[in-house]
ROSE-4610 file (N, C-alpha, C; in Angstrom, 1 decimal, always signed):
// ROSE-4610
residu = [M/M/M/A/A/A/A/A/A/M/M/M/K/K/K/R/R/R/A/A/A/R/R/R/C/C/C/S/S/S/L/L/L/P/P/P/S/S/S/A/A/A/C/C/C/R/R/R/L/L/L/P/P/P/S/S/S/A/A/A/G/G/G/Q/Q/Q/L/L/L/L/L/L/Q/Q/Q/Q/Q/Q/R/R/R/R/R/R/L/L/L/V/V/V/H/H/H/N/N/N/D/D/D/I/I/I/E/E/E/P/P/P/H/H/H/L/L/L/M/M/M/V/V/V/V/V/V/P/P/P/C/C/C/S/S/S/T/T/T/K/K/K/K/K/K/K/K/K/E/E/E/S/S/S/P/P/P/L/L/L/A/A/A/R/R/R/F/F/F/A/A/A/L/L/L/R/R/R/I/I/I/Q/Q/Q/A/A/A/A/A/A/V/V/V/E/E/E/R/R/R/I/I/I/R/R/R/L/L/L/K/K/K/A/A/A/L/L/L/P/P/P/P/P/P/Q/Q/Q/V/V/V/R/R/R/A/A/A/A/A/A/V/V/V/A/A/A/A/A/A/A/A/A/S/S/S/I/I/I/Q/Q/Q/S/S/S/V/V/V/R/R/R/S/S/S/E/E/E/T/T/T/D/D/D/F/F/F/T/T/T/N/N/N/V/V/V/V/V/V/E/E/E/Q/Q/Q/R/R/R/I/I/I/W/W/W/H/H/H/S/S/S/A/A/A/L/L/L/E/E/E/G/G/G/G/G/G/F/F/F/D/D/D/K/K/K/L/L/L/A/A/A/G/G/G/K/K/K/G/G/G/K/K/K/P/P/P/L/L/L/K/K/K/E/E/E/E/E/E/G/G/G/N/N/N/P/P/P/H/H/H/V/V/V/D/D/D/P/P/P/A/A/A/E/E/E/D/D/D/L/L/L/L/L/L/Y/Y/Y/R/R/R/V/V/V/L/L/L/S/S/S/K/K/K/N/N/N/G/G/G/F/F/F/A/A/A/P/P/P/E/E/E/W/W/W/V/V/V/E/E/E/L/L/L/N/N/N/K/K/K/E/E/E/I/I/I/R/R/R/F/F/F/H/H/H/M/M/M/E/E/E/R/R/R/W/W/W/R/R/R/R/R/R/A/A/A/L/L/L/K/K/K/Y/Y/Y/S/S/S/F/F/F/S/S/S/R/R/R/R/R/R/W/W/W/D/D/D/T/T/T/K/K/K/F/F/F/G/G/G/D/D/D/E/E/E/I/I/I/S/S/S/R/R/R/E/E/E/E/E/E/A/A/A/W/W/W/R/R/R/G/G/G/D/D/D/L/L/L/R/R/R/I/I/I/L/L/L/E/E/E/Q/Q/Q/E/E/E/L/L/L/K/K/K/D/D/D/I/I/I/N/N/N/K/K/K/K/K/K/V/V/V/F/F/F/H/H/H/Y/Y/Y/N/N/N/L/L/L/I/I/I/V/V/V/P/P/P/F/F/F/G/G/G/R/R/R/Q/Q/Q/V/V/V/F/F/F/C/C/C/Y/Y/Y/R/R/R/L/L/L/E/E/E/E/E/E/E/E/E/I/I/I/C/C/C/Q/Q/Q/V/V/V/Q/Q/Q/R/R/R/L/L/L/M/M/M/H/H/H/N/N/N/K/K/K]
num = [1/1/1/2/2/2/3/3/3/4/4/4/5/5/5/6/6/6/7/7/7/8/8/8/9/9/9/10/10/10/11/11/11/12/12/12/13/13/13/14/14/14/15/15/15/16/16/16/17/17/17/18/18/18/19/19/19/20/20/20/21/21/21/22/22/22/23/23/23/24/24/24/25/25/25/26/26/26/27/27/27/28/28/28/29/29/29/30/30/30/31/31/31/32/32/32/33/33/33/34/34/34/35/35/35/36/36/36/37/37/37/38/38/38/39/39/39/40/40/40/41/41/41/42/42/42/43/43/43/44/44/44/45/45/45/46/46/46/47/47/47/48/48/48/49/49/49/50/50/50/51/51/51/52/52/52/53/53/53/54/54/54/55/55/55/56/56/56/57/57/57/58/58/58/59/59/59/60/60/60/61/61/61/62/62/62/63/63/63/64/64/64/65/65/65/66/66/66/67/67/67/68/68/68/69/69/69/70/70/70/71/71/71/72/72/72/73/73/73/74/74/74/75/75/75/76/76/76/77/77/77/78/78/78/79/79/79/80/80/80/81/81/81/82/82/82/83/83/83/84/84/84/85/85/85/86/86/86/87/87/87/88/88/88/89/89/89/90/90/90/91/91/91/92/92/92/93/93/93/94/94/94/95/95/95/96/96/96/97/97/97/98/98/98/99/99/99/100/100/100/101/101/101/102/102/102/103/103/103/104/104/104/105/105/105/106/106/106/107/107/107/108/108/108/109/109/109/110/110/110/111/111/111/112/112/112/113/113/113/114/114/114/115/115/115/116/116/116/117/117/117/118/118/118/119/119/119/120/120/120/121/121/121/122/122/122/123/123/123/124/124/124/125/125/125/126/126/126/127/127/127/128/128/128/129/129/129/130/130/130/131/131/131/132/132/132/133/133/133/134/134/134/135/135/135/136/136/136/137/137/137/138/138/138/139/139/139/140/140/140/141/141/141/142/142/142/143/143/143/144/144/144/145/145/145/146/146/146/147/147/147/148/148/148/149/149/149/150/150/150/151/151/151/152/152/152/153/153/153/154/154/154/155/155/155/156/156/156/157/157/157/158/158/158/159/159/159/160/160/160/161/161/161/162/162/162/163/163/163/164/164/164/165/165/165/166/166/166/167/167/167/168/168/168/169/169/169/170/170/170/171/171/171/172/172/172/173/173/173/174/174/174/175/175/175/176/176/176/177/177/177/178/178/178/179/179/179/180/180/180/181/181/181/182/182/182/183/183/183/184/184/184/185/185/185/186/186/186/187/187/187/188/188/188/189/189/189/190/190/190/191/191/191/192/192/192/193/193/193/194/194/194/195/195/195/196/196/196/197/197/197/198/198/198/199/199/199/200/200/200/201/201/201/202/202/202/203/203/203/204/204/204/205/205/205/206/206/206/207/207/207/208/208/208/209/209/209/210/210/210/211/211/211/212/212/212/213/213/213/214/214/214/215/215/215/216/216/216/217/217/217/218/218/218/219/219/219/220/220/220/221/221/221/222/222/222/223/223/223/224/224/224/225/225/225/226/226/226/227/227/227/228/228/228/229/229/229/230/230/230/231/231/231/232/232/232/233/233/233/234/234/234/235/235/235/236/236/236/237/237/237/238/238/238]
x = [+0.8/-0.1/+0.8/+2.0/+2.8/+3.2/+4.2/+4.3/+3.3/+2.1/+1.0/+1.1/+1.0/+0.8/+2.0/+3.3/+4.4/+4.2/+3.7/+4.0/+2.7/+1.8/+0.5/+1.0/+1.8/+2.3/+3.4/+3.7/+5.2/+4.7/+3.4/+3.0/+3.0/+3.3/+3.1/+1.2/+1.6/+0.2/-0.8/-0.2/-1.3/-1.8/-1.2/-1.4/-2.5/-2.9/-3.2/-4.7/-5.8/-7.1/-7.6/-8.6/-9.4/-10.1/-10.3/-10.3/-12.3/-13.0/-14.2/-14.7/-13.9/-13.7/-13.5/-12.9/-12.1/-12.8/-13.8/-14.8/-15.8/-16.6/-17.6/-17.5/-15.8/-15.5/-15.6/-15.0/-15.1/-16.3/-17.6/-18.7/-19.4/-19.3/-19.8/-19.0/-17.7/-17.3/-17.5/-18.4/-18.4/-18.7/-19.8/-20.2/-19.5/-18.8/-18.1/-16.4/-15.8/-14.3/-14.4/-14.2/-14.4/-13.6/-13.0/-12.3/-13.4/-13.3/-14.1/-14.0/-12.7/-12.4/-13.1/-13.1/-13.5/-15.1/-15.5/-17.2/-17.8/-18.1/-19.3/-20.6/-20.6/-22.0/-22.7/-24.2/-24.8/-24.5/-24.6/-24.8/-26.1/-26.5/-27.6/-28.4/-29.6/-30.2/-31.2/-32.1/-33.1/-34.7/-34.6/-35.2/-35.3/-36.6/-36.5/-36.4/-35.4/-35.4/-36.6/-36.5/-37.7/-37.0/-37.5/-37.0/-36.0/-36.9/-36.1/-34.8/-34.7/-34.0/-32.6/-33.0/-31.8/-31.3/-32.3/-31.7/-30.7/-31.0/-30.0/-28.5/-28.9/-27.5/-26.8/-27.5/-26.9/-25.9/-26.5/-25.7/-24.8/-24.9/-23.8/-22.7/-23.0/-21.8/-21.1/-22.2/-21.3/-20.2/-20.8/-20.4/-18.7/-19.2/-17.6/-16.8/-17.2/-16.6/-15.8/-16.3/-15.6/-14.2/-15.1/-14.0/-12.8/-12.7/-11.8/-10.9/-11.4/-10.8/-9.4/-9.8/-8.9/-7.9/-8.1/-6.8/-5.7/-4.6/-3.4/-3.5/-3.1/-3.2/-3.3/-1.8/-1.9/-3.2/-3.6/-4.6/-5.7/-6.1/-7.1/-7.2/-5.9/-6.1/-6.1/-5.7/-6.3/-7.9/-8.4/-9.8/-10.3/-10.1/-10.6/-10.7/-9.6/-9.3/-10.1/-10.3/-11.4/-12.4/-13.2/-14.2/-14.7/-14.5/-15.0/-15.5/-14.6/-15.7/-16.2/-16.6/-17.6/-18.7/-19.3/-21.1/-21.6/-22.6/-22.7/-24.2/-24.8/-26.6/-26.8/-27.7/-28.3/-28.8/-29.6/-29.8/-29.3/-27.9/-27.0/-26.1/-26.5/-25.8/-26.5/-27.7/-28.7/-28.6/-28.8/-28.7/-27.1/-26.3/-25.0/-25.1/-25.5/-25.8/-26.7/-27.3/-28.5/-28.0/-27.0/-26.2/-25.5/-24.7/-24.0/-24.2/-26.1/-26.6/-27.1/-27.3/-27.8/-26.6/-25.6/-24.4/-24.0/-24.2/-23.5/-24.7/-26.2/-27.0/-26.8/-26.5/-26.5/-25.3/-24.5/-22.9/-23.2/-24.2/-24.6/-24.2/-24.2/-23.4/-24.6/-25.8/-27.2/-27.7/-26.7/-27.6/-27.0/-26.2/-26.0/-26.0/-26.8/-27.1/-27.6/-27.5/-27.9/-29.5/-30.1/-31.7/-32.6/-31.9/-32.9/-33.8/-34.9/-36.5/-36.7/-36.5/-37.2/-37.3/-38.2/-38.8/-37.8/-37.7/-36.9/-37.0/-35.5/-35.6/-35.4/-36.7/-37.0/-36.8/-35.8/-35.0/-35.9/-35.9/-36.5/-38.3/-38.7/-39.5/-39.5/-39.7/-39.2/-40.3/-41.6/-43.0/-42.8/-42.5/-42.2/-40.9/-41.1/-40.2/-39.4/-37.8/-36.8/-36.8/-37.0/-36.6/-38.4/-39.4/-41.0/-40.2/-39.7/-39.3/-38.3/-37.4/-36.4/-37.3/-38.1/-38.8/-40.1/-40.4/-41.8/-40.7/-39.2/-38.8/-38.3/-37.9/-37.4/-38.0/-39.4/-40.5/-40.8/-40.8/-41.5/-40.5/-39.3/-38.8/-38.3/-38.5/-39.3/-40.5/-41.5/-42.5/-43.7/-43.3/-44.5/-45.0/-45.8/-46.6/-47.2/-47.5/-48.3/-49.5/-49.7/-51.1/-52.4/-52.2/-53.4/-53.9/-52.2/-52.4/-52.8/-52.5/-53.0/-54.3/-55.0/-56.4/-56.9/-56.4/-57.6/-57.4/-56.5/-56.6/-57.6/-58.0/-58.8/-60.3/-60.2/-61.8/-62.0/-60.9/-61.8/-61.9/-61.3/-61.5/-63.0/-62.9/-64.6/-65.3/-65.0/-66.5/-66.7/-65.8/-65.9/-66.4/-66.3/-66.7/-68.3/-68.6/-70.2/-71.0/-70.4/-71.3/-71.6/-70.6/-71.2/-72.4/-72.3/-73.7/-74.6/-74.1/-75.5/-76.1/-75.1/-75.7/-76.5/-76.1/-76.3/-78.0/-77.8/-79.4/-80.3/-79.8/-80.9/-81.5/-80.3/-81.0/-81.7/-81.5/-82.3/-83.6/-83.9/-85.0/-86.4/-85.7/-86.7/-86.5/-85.9/-85.9/-86.9/-87.6/-88.6/-88.3/-87.2/-86.8/-86.5/-86.5/-86.1/-87.2/-88.5/-90.0/-90.9/-91.5/-92.7/-92.3/-93.6/-92.8/-92.9/-93.7/-93.5/-92.4/-91.9/-90.7/-89.3/-89.2/-88.3/-88.2/-89.5/-89.3/-88.7/-88.9/-89.0/-87.2/-86.9/-85.4/-84.7/-85.2/-84.6/-84.4/-85.3/-85.2/-84.5/-84.3/-83.5/-82.0/-81.8/-80.1/-79.8/-80.8/-80.6/-80.5/-80.9/-80.5/-78.8/-79.3/-77.1/-76.3/-76.6/-75.9/-75.6/-76.7/-77.1/-75.9/-75.6/-75.2/-73.4/-73.0/-71.9/-71.2/-72.3/-71.7/-71.5/-72.2/-71.8/-70.0/-70.2/-68.7/-67.8/-68.0/-67.0/-66.7/-68.1/-67.8/-67.5/-67.0/-66.3/-64.8/-64.2/-62.9/-62.6/-63.6/-63.8/-63.2/-64.2/-64.0/-62.6/-61.9/-60.7/-59.5/-60.0/-59.1/-58.9/-60.1/-59.7/-59.2/-59.1/-58.5/-56.9/-56.3/-55.1/-54.5/-55.1/-54.8/-54.3/-53.2/-52.8/-53.4/-53.9/-54.6/-55.0/-56.3/-56.8/-57.1/-56.6/-56.6/-58.3/-58.9/-60.1/-61.2/-62.1/-63.2/-64.7/-65.6/-66.8/-67.1/-68.4/-68.7/-69.6/-70.1/-70.6/-72.1/-72.9/-74.4/-75.3/-76.5/-77.1/-77.9/-78.8/-79.5/-78.8/-77.7/-77.2/-76.5/-75.8/-75.5/-76.7/-77.9/-78.7/-79.6/-79.5/-79.4/-78.6/-77.1/-76.7/-76.8/-77.0/-77.2/-78.7/-79.7/-80.9/-80.7/-79.7/-79.2/-78.6/-77.7/-77.0/-78.0/-78.8/-79.7/-80.9/-81.1/-82.2/-81.3/-80.2/-79.4/-79.1/-79.3/-78.9/-80.6]
y = [-1.3/+0.3/+1.5/+1.1/+2.1/+2.7/+1.3/+1.7/+2.0/+1.6/+2.3/+4.0/+4.0/+5.5/+6.6/+5.9/+6.4/+6.5/+5.4/+5.8/+6.5/+6.6/+7.6/+9.3/+9.1/+11.0/+10.8/+10.2/+10.4/+10.9/+10.3/+10.8/+12.3/+12.8/+14.2/+14.5/+15.6/+16.6/+16.4/+16.7/+16.6/+15.3/+14.1/+12.5/+11.9/+13.0/+12.3/+12.1/+11.8/+11.6/+12.5/+13.4/+14.3/+13.4/+14.2/+13.6/+13.8/+13.9/+13.6/+15.1/+15.3/+17.0/+18.0/+17.8/+18.4/+18.2/+17.1/+16.9/+18.0/+18.0/+18.7/+19.9/+20.6/+21.9/+22.7/+21.5/+21.9/+22.0/+21.0/+21.0/+22.4/+23.0/+24.2/+25.4/+24.9/+26.3/+26.0/+24.7/+24.7/+25.6/+26.7/+27.7/+28.9/+28.9/+30.6/+29.8/+29.1/+29.0/+27.9/+27.8/+26.8/+27.2/+26.7/+27.1/+27.2/+27.8/+28.2/+26.6/+26.7/+25.4/+23.9/+24.0/+22.9/+22.2/+23.4/+23.5/+22.4/+21.7/+20.6/+21.4/+22.0/+22.4/+21.8/+21.1/+20.3/+20.8/+20.3/+20.9/+21.1/+22.5/+22.4/+21.3/+21.2/+19.8/+21.0/+20.1/+20.8/+20.6/+19.6/+19.2/+20.0/+20.4/+21.4/+20.1/+19.9/+19.3/+19.8/+18.7/+18.7/+19.3/+19.8/+20.8/+19.3/+18.0/+17.0/+16.9/+16.5/+16.3/+17.4/+18.9/+19.7/+19.6/+19.6/+19.6/+18.4/+16.9/+16.0/+16.0/+17.0/+17.4/+18.3/+19.3/+19.7/+19.3/+18.2/+17.5/+16.6/+16.3/+15.4/+16.5/+17.6/+18.6/+18.7/+18.9/+19.3/+18.2/+16.8/+16.0/+15.6/+16.0/+15.8/+17.0/+18.0/+19.1/+18.9/+18.4/+17.7/+16.8/+16.3/+14.6/+15.8/+16.6/+16.9/+17.7/+18.5/+19.4/+18.3/+16.8/+16.5/+15.7/+16.0/+15.4/+16.4/+15.9/+16.8/+18.1/+18.8/+20.2/+19.5/+18.5/+18.0/+17.3/+16.2/+15.5/+16.0/+17.3/+18.2/+18.8/+19.3/+20.2/+19.2/+18.0/+16.9/+16.3/+16.4/+15.8/+17.3/+18.6/+19.3/+19.8/+19.5/+19.2/+18.2/+17.2/+15.9/+16.5/+17.2/+16.8/+18.0/+18.9/+19.6/+19.1/+18.0/+17.2/+16.1/+15.8/+14.8/+15.0/+14.2/+14.3/+14.1/+14.9/+14.9/+14.1/+14.0/+13.5/+12.4/+11.9/+10.6/+11.1/+12.4/+13.1/+13.9/+14.2/+14.5/+13.9/+12.5/+11.2/+10.9/+11.2/+10.5/+11.7/+13.2/+13.8/+13.9/+13.4/+13.0/+12.4/+11.2/+10.0/+10.4/+11.1/+11.5/+12.3/+13.3/+14.0/+13.4/+12.5/+12.0/+10.6/+10.1/+9.6/+10.3/+11.7/+12.8/+13.1/+13.0/+13.6/+12.6/+11.3/+9.9/+10.1/+10.2/+10.1/+11.3/+12.6/+13.4/+13.3/+12.6/+12.0/+10.8/+10.2/+9.0/+8.0/+7.6/+6.5/+5.3/+5.8/+5.0/+4.4/+4.8/+4.9/+3.7/+3.0/+1.8/+0.3/+0.4/-0.6/-1.8/-3.2/-4.2/-4.6/-4.7/-4.9/-4.3/-2.4/-1.5/-1.3/-0.7/-0.8/-2.7/-3.2/-5.0/-5.1/-6.1/-6.5/-7.1/-7.1/-8.0/-9.4/-9.9/-11.3/-12.1/-12.6/-13.4/-14.8/-15.0/-16.6/-17.4/-17.0/-17.7/-17.0/-18.0/-17.8/-17.7/-16.7/-17.5/-17.9/-17.6/-18.1/-19.5/-20.4/-22.0/-22.6/-23.9/-25.0/-24.5/-24.7/-24.5/-25.6/-26.5/-28.0/-27.6/-27.8/-27.6/-26.0/-25.1/-23.7/-24.4/-25.0/-25.4/-26.0/-27.1/-28.5/-27.5/-26.4/-25.8/-25.1/-24.2/-24.0/-24.7/-25.7/-26.7/-27.3/-27.3/-27.8/-27.0/-25.5/-24.2/-23.8/-24.4/-24.3/-25.4/-26.1/-27.5/-27.5/-26.7/-26.5/-27.1/-27.6/-28.3/-27.4/-27.8/-27.1/-27.6/-27.2/-28.1/-28.6/-29.7/-29.8/-29.2/-28.4/-27.4/-26.4/-26.0/-25.4/-25.7/-27.0/-27.7/-28.1/-28.4/-28.6/-27.2/-25.8/-24.6/-24.4/-24.6/-24.4/-25.4/-26.7/-27.5/-27.2/-26.9/-26.2/-25.1/-24.4/-23.1/-23.6/-24.0/-24.6/-25.2/-26.3/-27.0/-26.1/-25.3/-23.9/-22.8/-22.9/-22.0/-22.6/-24.0/-24.6/-24.8/-24.9/-25.6/-23.9/-23.3/-22.0/-21.6/-21.9/-21.3/-22.4/-23.4/-24.7/-23.9/-23.7/-23.1/-21.7/-21.0/-19.9/-20.2/-21.3/-21.7/-22.0/-23.3/-24.1/-22.7/-21.7/-21.1/-20.1/-19.8/-18.6/-19.4/-20.9/-21.7/-21.9/-21.6/-21.8/-20.7/-19.8/-18.4/-18.6/-18.9/-18.8/-19.4/-19.2/-19.8/-20.7/-20.4/-21.3/-22.9/-23.1/-23.9/-24.9/-24.8/-25.3/-24.3/-25.2/-24.5/-24.4/-23.9/-23.6/-24.6/-26.0/-26.9/-28.0/-28.2/-28.8/-28.0/-26.6/-25.8/-25.8/-26.1/-26.1/-27.5/-28.6/-29.9/-30.1/-29.4/-29.3/-28.9/-27.5/-27.3/-27.7/-28.6/-29.3/-30.9/-31.0/-32.3/-31.6/-30.5/-29.8/-29.4/-29.0/-28.7/-29.7/-30.8/-32.4/-32.7/-32.1/-32.6/-31.7/-30.4/-29.4/-29.7/-30.2/-30.0/-31.1/-32.6/-33.3/-32.9/-32.5/-31.6/-30.4/-29.7/-28.9/-29.6/-30.7/-31.6/-32.3/-32.8/-33.4/-32.0/-31.2/-30.2/-29.2/-29.8/-29.1/-30.1/-31.1/-32.2/-32.0/-31.4/-31.1/-30.1/-28.6/-27.7/-28.5/-29.4/-29.9/-30.5/-31.0/-31.5/-30.7/-29.8/-28.2/-27.5/-27.3/-26.4/-27.6/-28.6/-30.1/-29.6/-29.5/-29.0/-28.0/-26.8/-25.8/-24.8/-24.2/-23.4/-22.5/-22.7/-21.8/-20.4/-19.9/-18.3/-18.5/-19.9/-19.6/-20.6/-20.8/-21.8/-21.1/-21.9/-20.9/-21.9/-21.3/-21.9/-22.3/-23.5/-24.5/-23.8/-24.0/-23.5/-23.7/-23.1/-23.1/-23.2/-24.1/-23.9/-22.8/-22.5/-21.4/-19.7/-19.7/-18.6/-18.1/-19.6/-19.4/-19.1/-19.6/-19.3/-18.0/-17.4/-15.7/-15.1/-15.4/-14.4/-14.6/-15.6/-15.9/-14.6/-15.1/-14.3/-13.1/-12.0/-11.0/-10.7/-11.3/-10.9/-11.0/-12.0/-11.9/-10.9/-10.3/-9.3/-7.8/-8.0/-6.4/-6.4/-7.5/-7.6/-7.0]
z = [+0.1/+0.1/+0.0/+0.7/+0.8/-0.6/-1.1/-2.4/-3.6/-3.4/-4.3/-3.9/-2.7/-2.6/-3.2/-3.1/-3.2/-4.9/-5.5/-7.0/-8.0/-6.8/-7.2/-6.7/-6.0/-5.9/-6.6/-7.0/-8.3/-9.7/-9.8/-11.0/-11.5/-12.6/-12.9/-12.6/-12.3/-11.9/-13.0/-14.4/-15.3/-15.5/-16.1/-15.3/-14.7/-13.7/-11.9/-12.6/-12.1/-12.5/-10.8/-11.8/-10.4/-9.6/-8.2/-7.3/-7.3/-6.4/-6.3/-6.1/-5.2/-4.8/-5.9/-6.7/-8.0/-8.7/-9.2/-10.5/-9.9/-8.8/-8.4/-8.0/-8.3/-8.7/-9.7/-10.6/-12.4/-12.5/-12.0/-13.0/-12.8/-11.1/-11.0/-11.9/-12.0/-13.2/-14.7/-15.0/-15.9/-16.8/-16.9/-17.5/-17.5/-16.1/-16.1/-16.7/-16.2/-16.7/-17.3/-19.1/-20.1/-21.3/-22.0/-23.0/-24.2/-24.9/-25.9/-27.0/-27.2/-28.4/-27.8/-26.6/-26.2/-25.4/-26.3/-25.8/-26.9/-26.5/-27.2/-28.0/-29.0/-29.5/-30.2/-30.1/-31.2/-32.4/-33.6/-34.7/-35.6/-36.0/-35.9/-36.8/-37.4/-38.0/-38.7/-39.7/-40.3/-39.1/-38.6/-37.6/-36.7/-35.8/-34.8/-33.3/-32.1/-31.3/-30.3/-29.6/-28.1/-27.1/-26.1/-25.3/-24.3/-24.3/-23.7/-24.3/-25.5/-26.2/-26.5/-26.2/-26.1/-24.4/-23.2/-22.3/-22.1/-22.7/-23.0/-23.4/-24.6/-25.0/-24.3/-23.4/-22.8/-21.7/-20.8/-20.0/-20.7/-21.8/-22.3/-22.7/-23.0/-23.5/-22.1/-21.1/-19.3/-19.1/-19.0/-18.7/-19.8/-20.9/-21.7/-21.5/-21.2/-20.7/-19.5/-18.7/-17.5/-17.6/-18.8/-18.8/-19.6/-20.4/-21.2/-20.2/-19.1/-18.7/-18.0/-17.5/-16.7/-17.7/-18.8/-19.6/-19.9/-20.4/-20.2/-21.6/-21.8/-22.6/-24.5/-24.6/-25.5/-26.5/-25.3/-25.8/-25.9/-24.9/-25.4/-26.5/-26.8/-28.4/-29.6/-29.1/-30.1/-30.6/-29.3/-28.9/-29.5/-29.7/-29.8/-31.5/-32.2/-33.7/-33.9/-33.6/-33.9/-34.0/-32.6/-32.6/-33.7/-34.3/-35.2/-36.2/-36.9/-38.0/-37.6/-36.4/-35.8/-36.1/-36.4/-36.3/-34.8/-34.3/-33.2/-32.4/-34.0/-33.2/-34.5/-34.1/-35.2/-36.7/-35.8/-37.4/-38.2/-38.2/-38.9/-39.2/-38.6/-39.3/-40.8/-40.5/-41.6/-42.6/-42.1/-43.2/-43.9/-43.4/-44.1/-44.9/-44.5/-45.3/-46.6/-46.3/-47.4/-48.4/-48.1/-48.8/-49.5/-49.4/-50.3/-51.0/-50.8/-52.0/-53.1/-52.5/-53.0/-55.0/-54.0/-55.2/-55.8/-55.4/-55.8/-57.3/-56.9/-58.0/-59.1/-58.6/-59.7/-60.5/-60.1/-60.5/-61.6/-61.5/-62.3/-61.7/-60.2/-59.7/-60.0/-60.0/-59.7/-61.1/-62.3/-63.8/-64.1/-64.1/-64.7/-63.9/-62.6/-61.9/-62.4/-62.0/-63.0/-62.3/-63.0/-62.6/-62.6/-63.0/-62.7/-63.6/-63.1/-63.9/-63.7/-63.3/-62.9/-61.7/-61.7/-60.5/-59.6/-58.1/-57.7/-57.6/-57.3/-57.5/-56.6/-55.9/-54.8/-54.5/-54.2/-54.7/-53.5/-52.3/-51.1/-50.7/-49.8/-49.5/-48.2/-47.3/-45.4/-45.0/-45.7/-44.4/-44.8/-46.1/-46.0/-45.7/-45.5/-45.3/-46.4/-46.0/-47.3/-48.0/-47.6/-48.4/-49.6/-49.0/-50.1/-50.5/-50.3/-51.2/-52.4/-52.2/-52.9/-54.2/-53.6/-54.4/-55.6/-55.2/-55.6/-56.9/-56.5/-57.5/-58.5/-58.3/-59.2/-60.0/-59.6/-60.3/-61.5/-61.1/-61.9/-63.0/-62.9/-63.5/-64.5/-64.3/-65.4/-65.9/-65.7/-66.2/-65.3/-64.0/-63.7/-62.3/-61.8/-60.6/-59.5/-58.4/-57.4/-57.7/-57.3/-57.7/-57.2/-56.3/-56.4/-56.7/-57.8/-58.9/-60.5/-60.6/-61.6/-61.3/-60.3/-60.1/-60.4/-59.6/-60.1/-61.5/-62.5/-63.5/-64.3/-63.9/-64.4/-64.3/-62.7/-62.5/-62.9/-63.4/-64.2/-65.3/-66.2/-67.4/-67.4/-66.9/-66.9/-66.3/-65.5/-65.2/-66.3/-67.3/-68.3/-69.3/-69.7/-70.4/-70.2/-68.9/-68.4/-68.7/-67.8/-68.4/-69.7/-70.6/-72.3/-72.4/-72.1/-72.3/-71.4/-70.4/-69.7/-70.4/-71.3/-71.8/-73.3/-73.7/-74.8/-74.4/-73.7/-73.3/-73.2/-72.2/-71.6/-73.3/-73.8/-74.8/-75.8/-76.2/-77.0/-76.4/-74.8/-74.3/-74.9/-75.2/-75.5/-76.8/-78.0/-79.2/-80.0/-80.7/-81.1/-82.8/-82.9/-84.0/-83.6/-82.2/-81.8/-81.5/-82.0/-81.7/-81.2/-80.8/-79.8/-78.4/-77.6/-75.9/-75.7/-76.0/-74.7/-75.2/-76.3/-77.3/-76.4/-76.5/-76.2/-74.3/-73.5/-72.3/-71.2/-72.3/-72.4/-72.9/-73.8/-73.9/-72.6/-72.6/-71.1/-70.2/-69.1/-68.4/-68.4/-69.6/-70.0/-70.1/-70.7/-70.4/-68.8/-68.0/-66.8/-66.0/-66.2/-65.4/-65.6/-67.1/-67.4/-66.9/-66.9/-66.3/-64.8/-64.3/-62.7/-62.4/-63.4/-62.7/-62.8/-64.3/-64.6/-63.1/-62.6/-61.6/-60.3/-60.2/-59.0/-58.9/-60.5/-60.6/-60.3/-61.2/-60.5/-59.1/-58.5/-57.1/-56.1/-56.6/-56.0/-56.1/-57.3/-57.5/-56.2/-56.2/-55.8/-54.1/-53.9/-52.4/-51.8/-53.2/-52.9/-53.0/-53.7/-53.9/-52.7/-52.0/-50.5/-49.4/-49.7/-48.9/-49.2/-50.1/-50.4/-50.8/-51.0/-51.1/-49.8/-49.6/-48.7/-48.2/-46.6/-46.2/-46.6/-46.8/-47.3/-48.5/-49.6/-51.1/-51.1/-49.9/-50.3/-51.3/-51.5/-52.7/-52.4/-52.5/-52.3/-53.5/-53.0/-54.3/-55.2/-56.4/-57.1/-56.8/-57.2/-56.7/-58.5/-58.7/-59.8/-59.8/-58.8/-58.8/-59.0/-58.8/-59.0/-60.4/-61.0/-61.8/-63.2/-62.9/-63.7/-63.5/-62.3/-62.1/-62.8/-62.9/-63.5/-65.1/-65.5/-66.9/-67.4/-66.5/-66.7/-66.7/-65.6/-65.5/-67.1/-67.5/-68.6/-69.9/-69.9/-71.3/-71.2/-70.0/-70.0/-70.1/-69.8/-69.9/-71.8/-72.0/-73.9/-74.5]
């Protein structure tokens, strides 16, 4: 202990750490006795800072000044010279970055980027299993698709053909070229039975589609009454 005390006393006064009393005294003299070039003044920004932010910056500046006063003169001069070019806040740092991006854009730094004007290429889907994602990408590159995608195409194809048949049968029901009213009504009923059975077969595929499709892509089954009402509205609008 005696050796440590002698070693501490032998240090130069400029290199000794200030005591608690000295720090308190320096803190009281912060606003009265401070070198102008050591003051840490936050840079002005475009956005107006809140009173709480300004108060926090003042406290930070006071602590910084106290810390600098305890350093040797040579170190204080070096810190003061370096602090002139430093960025004082996050807002200033953002402004510097935006200015550099703007100057780079004016100089043509973004004119010859690869893929400019094209959609981004997303190689992976973070919401699915990596193995399934790789499998789907391999299948899509070779012209294949998942079962539910192919089944959806098949359902839409059969439903489009079924609606054309319903529209033709409904228009023939009211066309006098196809006989009298009784014969046309009998033909309509026969066509309706066939169309109803075909629609049931399509709905079976829709039910299977809803079992294998990803969540959120399920569809409703088709109803014969609704399809007939749609055809009636189309015919009446004409």
